[in-house]
Phi, psi and omega in degrees: 000158181253131173240138180259126174264120176271125183250121181291157182309323184293340180254357187296334177296335179275353182239028179064025179083001185279139177275330178223148179227115174283130181239126177266125179226160179291159175302144180082010182294158179245173176301324177300318178297317179298314179296323177298317177293321178300320180299325180294323184263326182226071185299326179296322178292312181302322179293336177282339183266316184242151179276185183293343177267356181090004178277149176295130182302147184304323183259025178234133174251139177237130178243142166248110188064235179258013181259118173288123184298339176292337178265001180239237184251030181051230183294342178274003178297131179297143173251102184291156177304135181067014179287156172254128174257114183256129178257123180232096175285147174290137180234132179229165179187176184240000000 
């Protein structure tokens, strides 16, 4: 199945300038499976999303559709067919 990862402007330099990345994963895949596939093609992007233990970084939000994975099963949240996985890093400034 194909899942689309939406990449915000601040992270696009890690994704070859792409705003969206189609990721092929098996049926029944989770966010962790999507991130593992993303790491194969865009390791710099995946490192901005997950820490060295593979957990989603504290200051990054990941959504599957309109569900924040922090309110679901974190990396074990199912990634449905044709779902959009949105990566939203916290941005601050003065």
